[in-house]
ROBA-787400 format. One line per field, with one value per residue: residue in three letters; x, y, z of N, C-alpha, C in turn. Coordinates in steps of 0.1 Angstrom, whole numbers. Example, Ala and Ser with C-alpha at 12.3 -4.5 7.8 and 13.67 -1.06 7.14 Angstrom:
<rs>
res = c(ala:ser)
nX = c(132:128)
nY = c(-57:-22)
nZ = c(78:71)
caX = c(123:137)
caY = c(-45:-11)
caZ = c(78:71)
cX = c(132:129)
cY = c(-33:0)
cZ = c(78:79)
</rs>
This chain:
<rs>
res = c(met:glu:gln:arg:asn:val:gly:thr:ser:asp:leu:arg:val:ser:val:val:gly:met:gly:cys:asn:asn:phe:ser:arg:pro:arg:thr:ala:thr:glu:ser:leu:glu:his:ser:ile:arg:val:ile:his:ala:ala:val:asp:his:gly:ile:thr:phe:phe:asp:gly:ala:asp:ile:tyr:gly:gly:ser:pro:gly:gln:ser:glu:glu:phe:leu:gly:glu:ala:leu:his:asn:arg:arg:asp:gln:val:val:ile:ala:thr:lys:phe:gly:his:gln:asp:phe:ala:met:pro:gly:ala:asp:ala:trp:gly:pro:lys:gly:ala:arg:arg:tyr:val:arg:ser:ala:val:glu:ala:ser:leu:arg:arg:leu:arg:thr:asp:his:ile:asp:leu:leu:gln:met:his:thr:pro:asp:pro:glu:thr:pro:ile:glu:glu:thr:leu:ala:ile:leu:thr:asp:leu:val:gly:glu:gly:lys:val:arg:tyr:ile:gly:his:ser:asn:phe:ser:gly:ala:met:ala:arg:glu:ala:ala:asp:ile:ser:leu:ala:glu:glu:tyr:glu:ser:phe:ile:ser:ala:gln:asn:glu:tyr:ser:leu:leu:ser:arg:asp:ile:glu:phe:asp:leu:leu:pro:ala:ala:val:glu:leu:gly:leu:gly:val:phe:pro:tyr:phe:pro:leu:ala:asn:gly:leu:leu:thr:gly:lys:tyr:thr:ala:asp:gly:gly:gly:gln:gly:arg:met:arg:thr:ile:lys:ser:ala:gln:leu:gly:asp:val:asp:trp:asp:leu:leu:asp:arg:tyr:arg:glu:leu:cys:asp:asp:ala:gly:val:pro:met:leu:his:val:thr:phe:gln:trp:leu:leu:ser:arg:pro:ser:ile:ser:ser:val:ile:ala:gly:ala:thr:gln:val:asp:gln:val:val:gln:asn:ala:ala:ala:gly:glu:ala:gln:val:pro:arg:ala:leu:leu:asp:ala:val:asp:glu:leu:phe:ala:pro)
nX = c(-185:-173:-163:-137:-126:-93:-76:-81:-86:-102:-100:-112:-112:-115:-120:-105:-75:-56:-25:2:25:30:24:37:57:83:78:53:17:8:28:24:10:-16:-28:-25:-42:-66:-68:-67:-90:-109:-107:-117:-143:-152:-154:-131:-114:-90:-57:-24:7:42:71:92:82:76:86:108:120:93:77:54:38:33:18:-4:-13:-21:-42:-61:-66:-89:-107:-103:-117:-130:-113:-88:-56:-25:9:45:76:112:126:152:168:167:174:162:162:182:180:202:213:195:199:197:171:149:150:143:147:148:123:104:111:107:79:69:78:63:37:37:40:18:-2:-18:-31:-28:-18:-34:-27:4:33:60:85:106:123:146:178:195:183:167:134:119:125:116:88:82:85:66:43:43:37:12:-2:1:-17:-8:-6:-28:-30:-7:15:34:58:71:80:90:73:82:93:70:56:74:74:47:47:63:49:27:39:52:32:29:18:2:11:-12:-13:1:22:31:47:25:8:-9:14:33:36:49:44:24:34:47:45:17:3:11:-1:-28:-29:-22:-41:-37:-43:-38:-21:-16:12:23:1:-9:12:29:11:9:-10:-34:-41:-34:-10:7:23:32:39:19:2:8:27:43:58:66:79:97:104:112:131:123:103:113:115:90:64:47:30:17:3:-13:-30:-43:-56:-73:-90:-104:-116:-132:-150:-162:-154:-136:-100:-88:-107:-109:-83:-82:-104:-96:-74:-88:-103:-86:-71:-72:-68:-72:-73:-67:-41:-36:-19:-25:-24:-42:-75:-93:-82:-85:-113:-116:-102:-118:-142:-134:-130:-155:-167:-184:-173:-174:-171:-161:-145:-125:-113:-103:-84:-67:-57:-44:-22:-9:15)
nY = c(3:-9:14:22:36:49:34:49:73:101:97:82:53:33:-3:-18:-8:11:3:22:16:6:24:39:21:4:-22:-29:-28:-4:13:34:67:70:44:41:60:50:27:39:55:35:23:42:44:19:20:23:43:49:57:46:58:67:87:76:58:44:45:62:79:96:96:80:95:117:107:99:124:136:120:123:149:162:148:151:154:130:111:96:105:90:92:86:94:95:69:48:33:43:69:102:121:150:153:152:173:178:166:142:117:119:144:179:196:178:165:186:195:172:169:192:188:164:174:191:173:157:174:188:205:195:166:137:115:113:94:81:64:46:39:65:62:82:104:118:107:127:151:146:142:168:185:173:179:206:208:196:216:237:229:214:187:162:139:117:89:58:36:3:3:-10:-26:-15:10:22:26:42:66:73:78:101:119:123:134:157:171:167:160:128:96:79:56:24:8:-22:-52:-79:-109:-140:-156:-142:-134:-122:-97:-101:-107:-85:-57:-56:-61:-37:-18:-23:-16:11:22:24:23:-3:-10:-36:-44:-60:-79:-100:-115:-112:-122:-149:-157:-155:-175:-177:-188:-219:-250:-264:-246:-230:-199:-165:-136:-110:-126:-147:-135:-114:-119:-146:-162:-163:-181:-206:-210:-214:-229:-251:-272:-263:-242:-256:-270:-248:-239:-261:-260:-236:-242:-263:-250:-234:-208:-181:-180:-155:-139:-150:-145:-117:-112:-126:-110:-86:-94:-94:-79:-44:-38:-16:-11:-31:-30:-32:-36:-29:-35:-37:-31:-52:-64:-45:-46:-73:-71:-52:-66:-87:-73:-68:-92:-120:-142:-173:-176:-200:-209:-189:-193:-219:-214:-197:-214:-232:-217:-211:-194)
nZ = c(-28:3:28:51:82:87:110:141:132:113:86:57:37:7:9:-8:-22:-46:-57:-69:-81:-107:-126:-154:-154:-171:-196:-190:-194:-184:-189:-206:-205:-214:-211:-184:-174:-182:-165:-140:-140:-143:-118:-100:-110:-102:-75:-61:-40:-29:-34:-35:-36:-42:-41:-54:-72:-105:-140:-141:-112:-96:-118:-117:-99:-115:-136:-121:-111:-135:-143:-122:-116:-123:-109:-83:-59:-55:-45:-23:-19:-13:-6:-5:11:13:11:20:3:-22:-45:-50:-79:-78:-51:-35:-21:-1:24:52:50:67:77:83:60:39:41:37:11:-4:-1:-13:-40:-46:-44:-67:-88:-85:-90:-71:-42:-17:1:10:27:40:39:57:41:47:79:91:99:105:115:143:153:164:150:124:130:138:115:99:114:110:83:82:96:78:59:37:40:51:68:85:81:85:71:69:95:127:155:179:170:161:185:199:183:187:214:215:199:215:239:229:217:189:155:151:138:118:105:93:70:59:48:43:41:34:30:43:73:94:107:125:149:158:146:141:166:179:163:168:195:194:178:150:115:92:63:42:22:-9:-8:-23:-28:-51:-70:-65:-47:-60:-76:-102:-109:-114:-104:-126:-145:-154:-160:-166:-161:-141:-123:-139:-160:-150:-124:-122:-109:-83:-82:-78:-51:-41:-22:-36:-30:-7:-18:-36:-18:-8:-31:-35:-12:-17:-42:-34:-18:-37:-41:-55:-54:-53:-41:-16:-6:-5:14:36:45:50:72:93:123:125:98:72:44:15:-5:-39:-70:-105:-139:-160:-170:-165:-143:-123:-121:-111:-87:-73:-72:-55:-32:-24:-20:-4:19:34:70:80:60:58:83:80:60:74:93:76:66:89:109)
caX = c(-176:-172:-152:-133:-117:-79:-74:-91:-87:-114:-98:-119:-107:-121:-113:-95:-68:-49:-11:5:39:30:21:49:67:86:74:39:7:6:40:19:1:-30:-33:-25:-54:-78:-68:-70:-104:-117:-106:-126:-156:-156:-155:-118:-111:-77:-46:-12:19:54:79:102:76:75:97:118:114:84:68:41:30:29:7:-16:-18:-27:-54:-70:-67:-103:-115:-96:-126:-135:-102:-78:-42:-14:22:55:89:123:131:166:176:165:177:154:171:183:178:215:215:184:203:191:157:139:153:134:148:144:108:96:115:100:65:67:80:52:25:37:38:4:-11:-28:-26:-26:-17:-43:-19:19:39:75:87:114:129:158:187:204:175:157:121:113:127:106:75:81:83:53:33:42:31:-2:-7:0:-27:-3:-8:-39:-27:7:17:47:59:83:84:88:64:89:94:57:53:83:68:34:50:69:38:19:46:55:20:31:8:5:9:-25:-13:13:22:41:44:16:0:-9:27:43:28:57:39:14:42:54:38:2:-2:13:-11:-40:-27:-21:-52:-33:-48:-27:-22:-6:18:25:-9:-12:25:32:2:9:-22:-45:-45:-31:3:7:37:35:43:8:1:17:27:56:66:72:88:106:108:111:140:116:94:120:113:75:58:36:21:8:-6:-23:-40:-51:-65:-84:-99:-112:-124:-143:-160:-167:-150:-123:-89:-85:-117:-105:-71:-86:-112:-88:-67:-98:-108:-75:-72:-66:-66:-80:-75:-58:-36:-31:-16:-31:-20:-53:-88:-100:-76:-92:-126:-115:-99:-130:-151:-128:-132:-170:-171:-188:-166:-178:-162:-154:-134:-114:-107:-95:-72:-58:-50:-35:-10:-5:30)
caY = c(-5:-5:24:21:46:44:33:57:87:103:95:70:48:20:-15:-21:4:9:5:30:14:1:35:43:11:-3:-36:-32:-21:9:21:46:76:67:32:43:68:41:19:47:59:23:20:52:40:7:23:24:57:51:55:46:59:71:96:68:49:47:42:70:84:107:96:75:106:126:100:100:138:139:112:126:164:166:140:151:153:117:101:98:103:88:91:84:100:91:55:48:26:49:84:110:131:164:154:150:185:179:160:129:117:123:157:190:201:168:162:197:195:161:171:203:181:155:182:196:162:152:185:190:214:187:151:132:107:113:83:79:52:37:47:71:60:94:116:115:108:140:161:142:145:183:191:167:187:219:206:195:229:245:224:207:173:160:129:112:75:53:23:-5:5:-21:-22:-6:23:28:30:54:77:76:85:114:128:127:142:170:176:167:151:114:87:72:43:17:0:-32:-64:-88:-117:-154:-161:-134:-131:-118:-85:-105:-109:-73:-44:-56:-58:-23:-11:-24:-9:25:27:26:15:-10:-13:-46:-44:-74:-88:-111:-122:-111:-130:-163:-160:-152:-187:-177:-195:-233:-256:-270:-236:-222:-185:-155:-124:-106:-136:-155:-127:-105:-125:-160:-168:-164:-192:-218:-211:-214:-241:-254:-282:-255:-234:-265:-272:-236:-240:-271:-254:-226:-249:-271:-241:-227:-193:-178:-178:-140:-134:-155:-138:-103:-112:-130:-99:-77:-99:-93:-67:-31:-36:-6:-13:-40:-23:-41:-29:-34:-29:-39:-28:-64:-67:-36:-52:-84:-67:-46:-77:-94:-65:-68:-106:-126:-154:-180:-175:-213:-210:-180:-200:-230:-209:-192:-226:-238:-209:-207:-192)
caZ = c(-20:17:32:65:88:89:125:149:126:105:72:53:24:2:15:-18:-26:-59:-56:-80:-86:-121:-136:-162:-153:-184:-199:-185:-202:-179:-192:-213:-198:-219:-205:-170:-171:-183:-153:-128:-141:-140:-104:-94:-115:-95:-61:-54:-37:-22:-43:-27:-44:-36:-50:-61:-81:-119:-149:-135:-99:-98:-130:-113:-94:-126:-142:-112:-111:-148:-144:-112:-112:-125:-100:-70:-47:-54:-42:-13:-25:-4:-12:5:9:21:11:22:-7:-35:-45:-59:-87:-73:-37:-27:-12:9:37:56:44:77:82:80:47:30:41:31:-3:-10:-2:-24:-53:-48:-47:-81:-97:-83:-94:-61:-31:-5:1:20:36:37:47:57:34:56:90:88:110:108:120:153:148:168:140:114:134:139:102:95:121:103:70:84:100:66:50:26:43:60:78:83:84:83:63:73:109:137:166:188:163:161:199:202:176:193:227:213:195:227:248:223:210:174:148:153:127:119:97:91:58:60:40:50:33:39:29:50:85:106:115:135:162:162:142:142:180:182:156:175:207:191:169:136:104:86:48:37:8:-14:-2:-32:-30:-65:-78:-61:-39:-68:-83:-116:-112:-110:-104:-139:-154:-158:-155:-172:-154:-137:-117:-150:-169:-144:-111:-124:-100:-70:-83:-73:-36:-38:-17:-45:-23:2:-27:-41:-8:-7:-42:-32:-2:-24:-52:-27:-13:-48:-40:-62:-45:-51:-31:-2:-2:0:25:48:50:55:84:103:131:121:84:67:30:9:-17:-50:-82:-116:-152:-169:-165:-160:-130:-114:-119:-103:-73:-67:-68:-44:-20:-21:-19:9:21:47:81:82:50:63:95:75:54:84:99:66:65:103:110)
cX = c(-175:-160:-149:-125:-103:-76:-85:-92:-100:-113:-104:-114:-115:-113:-104:-89:-60:-34:-6:19:40:29:35:60:70:82:61:29:5:19:35:10:-14:-36:-34:-38:-66:-79:-72:-85:-113:-117:-117:-140:-161:-155:-142:-114:-97:-66:-33:0:31:62:89:96:76:87:110:112:105:74:54:32:25:17:-6:-22:-26:-41:-65:-72:-81:-113:-110:-105:-132:-125:-94:-64:-32:-1:33:68:100:127:146:174:175:168:168:164:170:182:191:217:205:188:196:176:146:141:144:135:144:129:100:99:107:86:62:68:68:39:25:34:24:-6:-22:-22:-24:-25:-25:-36:-4:26:54:78:95:119:142:167:195:196:166:143:114:114:117:92:72:78:69:42:32:35:16:-8:-8:-11:-22:-4:-19:-36:-13:7:31:47:72:89:82:77:70:90:81:53:62:77:55:37:55:58:30:26:49:44:22:19:12:3:-4:-24:1:12:34:37:35:7:-1:5:38:35:36:52:29:21:48:45:23:-3:0:3:-24:-40:-28:-32:-47:-40:-37:-31:-12:-1:22:14:-12:1:29:23:1:-4:-35:-50:-41:-18:2:21:41:38:31:8:12:16:41:65:72:82:99:112:108:119:133:107:100:118:99:72:45:26:11:-2:-17:-34:-49:-61:-77:-94:-109:-121:-135:-154:-167:-165:-137:-112:-86:-95:-113:-93:-74:-94:-105:-81:-77:-104:-98:-76:-65:-64:-76:-83:-64:-54:-30:-29:-24:-25:-30:-66:-95:-94:-83:-106:-126:-111:-110:-140:-147:-130:-146:-175:-175:-182:-170:-167:-154:-143:-122:-106:-98:-83:-62:-50:-40:-22:-5:10:36)
cY = c(0:4:21:33:40:45:41:71:88:101:81:66:36:8:-21:-8:0:13:11:27:10:13:40:33:4:-17:-39:-24:-7:18:35:54:72:55:34:50:59:32:27:51:47:20:29:47:27:8:24:38:60:47:57:47:62:79:88:59:54:43:50:76:96:105:90:86:115:120:101:114:141:132:117:140:169:158:140:149:139:107:106:95:101:87:89:92:93:76:55:42:32:64:91:120:145:165:153:161:186:174:147:129:118:137:168:193:191:166:173:197:184:163:182:197:172:163:187:184:157:162:187:200:207:172:146:124:107:103:83:65:41:45:53:70:72:105:111:117:121:150:158:146:160:189:185:175:200:218:204:208:239:241:216:192:172:151:124:97:71:40:16:-2:-8:-16:-12:8:30:33:42:67:82:83:99:124:132:137:156:177:177:159:137:106:80:59:37:8:-9:-44:-74:-96:-131:-160:-153:-128:-126:-106:-89:-106:-96:-60:-45:-54:-43:-15:-11:-16:6:31:31:18:9:-13:-23:-43:-58:-83:-100:-119:-124:-120:-145:-167:-156:-165:-188:-185:-209:-239:-261:-259:-227:-208:-176:-142:-120:-116:-145:-148:-119:-112:-140:-168:-171:-176:-205:-220:-213:-228:-244:-263:-274:-247:-243:-268:-260:-236:-250:-267:-245:-233:-257:-262:-233:-212:-191:-175:-163:-134:-138:-147:-124:-104:-117:-118:-89:-81:-98:-80:-55:-29:-26:-8:-23:-33:-33:-33:-36:-27:-31:-36:-40:-67:-58:-42:-64:-81:-61:-56:-85:-86:-65:-82:-110:-140:-161:-179:-188:-214:-201:-187:-211:-225:-203:-203:-232:-230:-204:-205:-201)
cZ = c(-6:19:47:69:89:104:132:144:118:90:68:39:20:7:4:-23:-39:-56:-70:-86:-101:-131:-141:-161:-167:-184:-192:-194:-197:-180:-199:-204:-202:-212:-190:-166:-172:-170:-141:-128:-138:-125:-97:-98:-107:-80:-54:-52:-32:-32:-35:-36:-36:-46:-58:-72:-95:-127:-145:-122:-102:-109:-127:-108:-105:-133:-134:-112:-124:-148:-134:-109:-114:-116:-86:-58:-45:-48:-29:-18:-13:-12:-1:1:17:22:11:11:-21:-35:-55:-66:-80:-58:-29:-17:-1:23:39:53:54:82:77:65:37:29:34:16:-10:-11:-13:-38:-56:-51:-62:-90:-96:-87:-84:-50:-18:-8:13:31:32:46:46:52:42:67:85:100:114:115:131:149:153:157:128:117:135:126:96:101:114:90:71:88:88:56:38:28:53:71:75:87:82:76:68:87:117:147:176:183:163:175:203:196:183:207:225:208:206:236:242:216:195:168:151:140:129:112:96:79:59:52:49:40:40:39:37:62:97:114:125:149:166:159:144:156:184:175:163:188:205:183:155:126:97:71:45:24:4:-9:-10:-35:-44:-74:-74:-54:-47:-75:-97:-120:-107:-111:-117:-149:-159:-152:-161:-164:-150:-131:-127:-158:-163:-131:-111:-114:-87:-70:-78:-58:-32:-33:-25:-38:-14:-7:-33:-31:-6:-19:-40:-22:-9:-34:-45:-22:-25:-47:-47:-51:-43:-41:-17:3:3:13:38:54:56:68:96:111:125:106:78:52:25:-4:-27:-62:-93:-129:-163:-162:-159:-146:-120:-111:-109:-89:-66:-63:-56:-31:-15:-18:-5:9:34:57:82:72:54:74:90:68:64:91:89:66:79:104:120)
</rs>
């Protein structure tokens, strides 16, 4: 599988990444450790080297990291492990005494806990999950710089930052000689293109690699769901209320474009994202080995430029 540098950094990742939110998640096939290991190993075997997790992921916070650590501790040199800390809307057990989630004590404590769960001595890419309104970004960058210096973290990134926040952090890193963020992770798909007017131009300007989350829009952009009730998955069983807001006419036109070109919708969805500026890897979750195989194939697919242009126009914001 193709590997790309994350922005202007030396970190290289597969163009298809594995989202780790489903490992240990209740009511999924990957709720069990055994099945999660099968899916994780299948990803590595199909060329996926980039695993994107977070300390809050899993059936209980931290459990996804534990599953990932169990699956990959003997294959550590084959993969790039990314995780996140400090989501403002979720509490990690025992973290109440650590203070604000961007503060020195919190960041160090969160990293030490993730290292134990992941069964590794370093995190390849540590990402700040959401901005912390209580802590100046200078303090967060200072402790992240310390952790890089100690070898516990290789590179740092952010998630859910605005373009202005990304530029502010870059300016401070330059002025104070702190480590610089190399990546940004924000929601981005054909159905969610807001970052094209804010974060994405900043990423291009600053040399950040971008990782879209929800790139398949919960499966809507894979072709498996239809207006007449076709398709089974989380959108039908867990998020069915969201289906009422779907523009099925738009998705039907997308399906027709792909069918006329003889290219699977999943392939087009992946390749459209990979054609966008600064995109380093498209992160997609999987609960079955066959989903891993399909995602890997989509990352390697050749899609005509004319089709990508037509799709871009169809979903123009």
